[in-house]
C-alpha positions in Angstrom: 45.9 -68.7 54.2 43.0 -66.6 55.3 39.9 -67.1 53.3 37.3 -64.3 52.6 34.1 -64.2 50.5 32.0 -61.2 49.4 28.9 -60.7 47.3 29.7 -60.0 43.7 27.6 -56.8 43.8 30.4 -55.3 45.8 32.8 -55.8 42.9 30.4 -53.8 40.7 30.4 -51.1 43.4 34.2 -50.9 43.4 34.2 -50.6 39.7 31.8 -47.7 39.9 34.0 -45.9 42.3 36.8 -46.3 39.8 34.8 -44.5 37.2 34.3 -41.4 39.4 37.4 -41.4 41.6 41.0 -41.5 40.7 41.5 -42.9 44.2 39.0 -44.1 46.7 39.3 -45.6 50.2 36.7 -47.1 52.5 35.8 -49.7 55.1 35.3 -53.4 54.8 32.5 -54.4 57.1 32.0 -58.1 57.9 32.1 -61.0 60.3 35.0 -63.3 61.2 34.0 -67.0 61.6 36.2 -69.3 63.6 37.7 -72.1 61.5 35.9 -70.9 58.4 35.6 -68.2 55.8 35.3 -64.6 56.8 32.4 -62.7 55.3 32.3 -59.2 53.9 28.7 -57.8 53.9 29.2 -54.2 53.2 31.7 -51.6 51.7 31.5 -48.1 53.0 33.4 -45.4 51.1 35.1 -42.8 53.4 33.9 -39.2 52.5 36.6 -36.7 51.5 35.6 -34.2 54.1 34.3 -34.1 57.7 30.5 -34.5 57.9 30.1 -31.1 59.6 32.2 -29.4 56.9 30.6 -30.8 53.8 30.3 -27.3 52.3 34.1 -27.0 52.2 35.6 -28.0 48.8 38.0 -30.8 49.1 40.4 -31.9 46.2 39.9 -35.4 44.9 42.3 -37.9 46.3 45.0 -38.8 43.9 47.7 -40.3 46.1 47.7 -42.7 49.0 49.8 -40.3 51.0 47.0 -37.7 50.8 44.6 -39.9 52.8 43.8 -38.3 56.2 44.1 -40.8 58.9 41.9 -38.9 61.3 39.1 -38.8 58.7 39.1 -42.5 58.1 39.3 -43.2 61.8 36.3 -40.9 62.5 34.4 -42.6 59.7 35.2 -46.0 61.3 33.9 -44.8 64.7 30.6 -43.5 63.1 30.2 -46.7 61.1 30.7 -49.1 64.0 27.9 -47.4 65.9 25.6 -48.3 63.0 26.8 -51.9 62.8 25.0 -54.6 64.8 26.9 -56.9 67.1 28.9 -59.7 65.5 30.0 -57.5 62.6 33.1 -55.3 62.6 35.4 -53.3 60.5 37.8 -55.9 59.1 40.0 -53.6 57.1 40.1 -51.2 54.2 39.4 -51.2 50.5 41.4 -49.0 48.1 40.3 -48.3 44.5 43.3 -47.2 42.5 44.6 -47.1 38.9 47.8 -49.0 39.8 48.6 -52.0 42.0 49.5 -50.6 45.5 50.6 -53.9 46.9 54.1 -53.4 45.4 54.4 -49.9 46.7 56.1 -50.0 50.2 55.4 -46.4 51.0 51.7 -46.9 50.2 51.5 -50.0 52.3 53.2 -48.2 55.2 50.7 -45.4 55.0 47.8 -47.8 55.0 49.3 -49.5 58.1 49.2 -46.2 59.9 45.6 -45.7 58.9 44.6 -49.1 60.2 46.5 -48.4 63.4 44.7 -45.1 63.9 41.3 -46.8 63.3 42.2 -49.4 65.9 43.3 -46.7 68.4 40.2 -44.6 67.9 37.8 -47.5 68.3 39.6 -48.9 71.4 39.5 -45.5 73.1 35.8 -45.0 72.6 34.1 -47.2 75.2 33.1 -50.8 75.0 32.2 -51.0 71.4 33.6 -54.5 70.9 35.3 -53.3 67.8 38.7 -54.9 68.4 39.0 -58.1 66.4 42.6 -58.9 67.3 41.6 -62.1 69.1 40.1 -63.4 65.9 42.6 -62.1 63.3 45.7 -61.6 65.4 45.7 -58.0 64.4 46.0 -58.7 60.7 43.6 -56.4 58.9 42.4 -56.9 55.3 43.4 -54.5 52.5 41.4 -55.1 49.3 42.9 -53.2 46.3 40.7 -52.9 43.2 42.9 -51.9 40.2 40.9 -50.0 37.7 43.5 -50.2 34.9 43.2 -54.0 34.8 39.7 -54.4 36.4 41.0 -56.9 38.8 41.7 -57.1 42.5 44.2 -58.2 45.1 43.6 -58.8 48.8 46.2 -59.1 51.5 46.5 -58.5 55.2 48.6 -55.9 57.0 49.5 -56.3 60.7 48.5 -53.4 63.0 51.3 -54.4 65.4 53.8 -51.5 65.2 56.6 -53.9 66.1 56.0 -56.0 63.0 57.2 -55.2 59.5 54.7 -54.0 56.9 54.9 -57.2 54.9 51.4 -58.1 53.5 50.3 -61.7 53.6 48.2 -63.2 50.8 44.4 -63.7 51.2 42.1 -66.1 49.3 39.5 -63.4 48.5 36.5 -64.3 46.3 33.5 -62.5 45.0 30.6 -64.9 44.9 27.3 -64.6 43.0 25.3 -66.5 45.7 26.0 -65.5 49.2 25.3 -67.5 52.3 22.1 -67.6 54.3 22.1 -65.3 57.3 19.9 -66.1 60.3 18.5 -63.2 62.4 18.4 -63.5 66.2 16.1 -61.0 67.9 16.1 -60.5 71.7 15.6 -58.0 74.4 17.6 -57.4 77.6 16.0 -56.0 80.7 18.0 -53.9 83.1 17.2 -52.0 86.3 20.2 -50.9 88.4 22.0 -47.8 89.7 25.6 -46.8 90.2 27.2 -44.2 92.4 29.5 -41.8 90.6 32.6 -40.1 91.8 32.5 -36.4 91.9 34.4 -34.5 89.3 34.6 -30.9 88.1 35.9 -32.2 84.7 33.2 -33.5 82.3 35.7 -35.8 80.6 36.3 -37.6 84.0 32.6 -37.7 84.5 32.1 -39.4 81.2 34.8 -41.8 82.0 33.1 -42.8 85.3 29.8 -43.3 83.5 31.4 -45.4 80.8 33.0 -47.6 83.5 29.6 -48.6 84.7 29.1 -50.4 81.4 31.8 -52.9 82.4 29.6 -54.1 85.3 26.5 -54.3 83.0 28.6 -56.4 80.5 29.8 -58.7 83.3 26.3 -59.3 84.5 25.1 -60.0 80.9 27.9 -62.4 80.4 26.5 -64.6 83.2 23.0 -64.7 81.7 21.4 -67.8 80.3 19.9 -67.6 76.8 17.0 -69.7 75.3 16.6 -70.0 71.6 13.0 -70.2 70.4 12.2 -71.2 74.0 14.8 -73.9 74.4 18.3 -74.0 75.8 21.0 -75.0 73.4 24.5 -76.5 73.6 27.1 -73.8 73.0 28.8 -76.1 70.5 25.7 -76.5 68.3 26.0 -74.7 65.0 23.2 -72.5 63.6 22.9 -75.0 60.7 22.2 -77.9 63.1 19.9 -75.8 65.3 17.8 -75.0 62.2 17.8 -78.6 60.8 16.9 -80.1 64.1 13.6 -78.2 64.0 14.5 -75.8 66.7 14.1 -73.0 64.2 11.5 -72.9 61.5 12.5 -69.7 59.7 15.4 -67.3 59.2 14.4 -65.5 62.3 15.0 -66.8 65.8 13.7 -65.4 69.1 16.1 -65.4 72.0 15.1 -64.9 75.6 17.7 -63.7 78.1 17.5 -64.7 81.8 19.8 -62.7 84.1 20.4 -62.8 87.8 19.2 -59.9 89.8 21.8 -57.2 89.7 22.1 -54.2 91.9 25.3 -52.1 92.1 26.1 -50.8 95.6 24.9 -47.3 96.2 27.8 -46.6 98.5 31.5 -47.3 98.1 34.2 -47.7 100.7 37.9 -47.1 100.7 40.0 -48.5 103.4 36.9 -49.3 105.4 35.7 -45.6 105.2 32.4 -44.9 103.5 32.8 -42.4 100.6 29.9 -40.0 99.8 28.8 -39.7 96.2 27.1 -36.6 94.8 26.1 -38.3 91.5 24.1 -41.3 90.4 23.6 -43.1 87.1 20.4 -45.1 86.9 19.6 -47.6 84.1 16.1 -49.1 83.8 14.3 -50.6 80.8 14.8 -53.0 78.0 17.4 -53.1 75.3 16.4 -54.3 71.8 18.8 -56.4 69.8 19.1 -57.9 66.3 22.2 -59.9 65.3 23.0 -62.3 62.5 24.8 -65.6 62.3 26.0 -67.8 59.5 25.2 -71.5 59.3 28.7 -72.2 60.6 28.3 -70.0 63.6 28.0 -71.7 66.9 25.5 -70.9 69.7 28.5 -69.7 71.7 29.3 -67.2 69.0 25.7 -66.1 68.7 25.5 -65.5 72.5 28.7 -63.4 72.2 27.3 -61.4 69.2 24.1 -60.7 71.3 26.2 -59.5 74.3 28.4 -57.3 72.0 25.3 -55.8 70.3 23.6 -54.9 73.6 26.7 -53.3 75.1 27.7 -51.6 71.9 24.2 -50.1 71.7 24.3 -48.8 75.3 27.8 -47.4 74.8 26.8 -45.7 71.6 23.7 -44.0 73.2 25.7 -42.8 76.1 28.3 -41.2 73.8 25.8 -39.7 71.4 23.6 -38.3 74.2 26.5 -37.0 76.3 28.0 -35.3 73.3 24.7 -33.7 72.4 24.2 -32.3 75.9 27.7 -30.9 76.0 27.3 -29.3 72.6 24.1 -27.7 73.5 25.3 -26.5 76.9 28.6 -24.9 75.8 27.0 -23.1 72.9 29.1 -25.1 70.4 26.0 -26.1 68.4 24.9 -23.3 66.1 21.9 -25.2 64.7 18.8 -24.1 66.4 17.0 -27.3 65.5 19.7 -29.4 67.2 19.3 -27.3 70.3 15.9 -28.9 70.9 17.4 -32.1 72.3 15.2 -33.0 75.2 17.3 -34.0 78.2 14.7 -36.4 79.4 14.4 -38.3 76.0 17.7 -39.7 74.9 18.1 -41.4 71.5 16.1 -44.5 70.6 17.3 -47.3 68.3 15.9 -47.7 64.8 16.8 -50.4 62.3 17.1 -50.3 58.5 17.7 -53.1 56.0 19.3 -51.8 52.8 18.2 -53.3 49.5 20.3 -56.4 48.5 22.0 -56.4 51.9 22.0 -59.6 53.9 21.8 -57.8 57.3 20.2 -54.8 59.0 22.0 -51.8 60.3 20.9 -49.4 63.1 20.8 -45.7 63.9 19.8 -43.6 66.9 17.2 -40.8 66.8 16.4 -38.1 69.3 12.8 -37.2 70.0 12.9 -34.3 67.5 14.4 -36.4 64.7 12.6 -38.6 62.2 13.4 -41.2 59.5 14.9 -38.6 57.2 17.7 -38.2 59.7 18.6 -41.9 59.3 18.2 -41.6 55.5 20.9 -38.9 55.5 23.1 -40.7 58.1 23.0 -43.9 56.2 24.1 -42.2 53.0 26.8 -40.1 54.6 28.3 -42.9 56.7 27.5 -46.2 55.0 26.8 -45.0 51.4 23.4 -46.6 51.6 20.5 -45.1 49.6 17.3 -45.4 51.7 13.8 -44.2 51.6 12.1 -43.1 54.8 9.8 -46.1 54.5 12.9 -48.4 54.8 13.6 -47.2 58.4 11.9 -49.3 61.1 11.1 -47.0 64.0 8.8 -49.4 65.6 11.4 -51.4 67.6 11.4 -48.8 70.4 8.3 -46.8 69.8 6.7 -48.3 72.9 9.8 -47.3 74.9 9.4 -43.7 73.8 5.8 -43.6 75.0 6.6 -45.2 78.3 9.3 -42.7 78.9 7.0 -39.8 78.1 4.4 -41.2 80.5 7.1 -41.6 83.2 8.2 -38.0 82.8 4.6 -36.9 83.5 5.0 -38.3 87.0 5.9 -35.7 89.7 9.6 -35.5 90.5 10.8 -37.9 87.8 12.0 -35.6 85.0 11.2 -32.1 86.2 14.8 -31.4 87.3 16.0 -32.1 83.8 14.2 -29.3 82.1 17.0 -26.8 82.2 20.5 -28.1 81.6 22.2 -24.7 82.1 20.8 -23.6 85.4 23.5 -21.8 87.4 22.8 -22.5 91.0 25.6 -21.0 93.3 28.2 -21.8 90.8 27.0 -25.3 90.2 25.9 -26.9 86.9 23.3 -29.6 87.0 23.5 -32.1 84.2 21.0 -34.9 84.1 21.8 -37.6 81.6 19.2 -40.1 80.7 19.7 -42.9 78.3 16.5 -44.3 77.2 15.3 -46.3 74.3 16.1 -49.8 73.4 13.0 -51.7 72.6 10.5 -50.9 75.3 12.7 -48.5 77.2 16.2 -48.0 78.2 16.5 -45.0 80.5 19.7 -44.0 81.9 19.1 -41.1 84.2 22.3 -39.6 85.2 22.4 -36.8 87.8 25.8 -35.1 87.6 26.8 -32.2 89.8 30.1 -30.4 89.3 31.5 -26.9 89.8 31.8 -24.5 86.9 35.1 -23.0 86.4 
């Protein structure tokens, strides 16, 4: 039987949802530990309406059938971008007046919701949000029953070929949680990739996202040192700390990678193929991940890789979407039109009160801590003060990028994203940020229809 633990404060949160909502649904965020208990570290209630349509009135949920799959899936995508590596969306919680575990139609509906979450996350780049290898596709469903003030947790398979027959879970709320250890690191990157020409920006985005596979492959071959020393991959975090390799709850990790340079030309059948576009990554990625005492060094290294690649993927998606929104006139907010094409979003961290871990957000140059305060409430249900947001992790990166853009020929072509030159549109994508600088300058040329 699968075993899961969660802080008792979460039970109080579920009870509070029951006082204000006839029915509430949300995400279970946690970490799966091999050969051990799974840990739930946060519960994020799904809003009733889309974030950009908050002003629209939405009737309160009263029936499981009324849950909008797309809304929960979109919430999951926004949430995973704020979750550091090693943690994922492990399932759903449902607050209801009656026990839903005996309602076959309700369980079938929740299965479709879980399947849509999985599909949405899988189709959005390398976010490392698929936990099927660890849980065999069995996702948690925690039902808090307000009429009896108790709870039931079971798993539902997201495999469409399997019947919707929930399996029992040993789920416990505990007053004293485990000790989490923070691992901080940076990852330096300096490489460029040729891009195939396309008149379709969706294809262009696909080509750009494909370059992340190569970055992930190179990172996977890296060697990591923990507080300056190599460690056996079978060593647990608990043993690592007890042996004196770590003297606090924070561990510094150094990554050594082999020189990596993607080819600037590509060949097909022995024929060189010209490329009109280029994506260039240079800088350093900041990372913070967390491991339990039972986690192994191998798992910690995997969490770090997941976090770095998830961060790069998220920035690419956020920045690309912002550029397209500004370019096609789909953004009516004048303030949001000020996104500087040479300054992509930087990573910031925040540590909610009583939370065992930190979460992250991504801010453009014209945004400040208040943006994260709002985002954290809308997506994670976390009440923050602006002083709770750590913007220092990549502040140096921002300065270095600004200095670089003062150099002739570096950023001058990116000033105007909508220049129409003989029917061509020039899009320069840059992904920067990540501790001291992650710049991804992407020069994309394609014909306007």
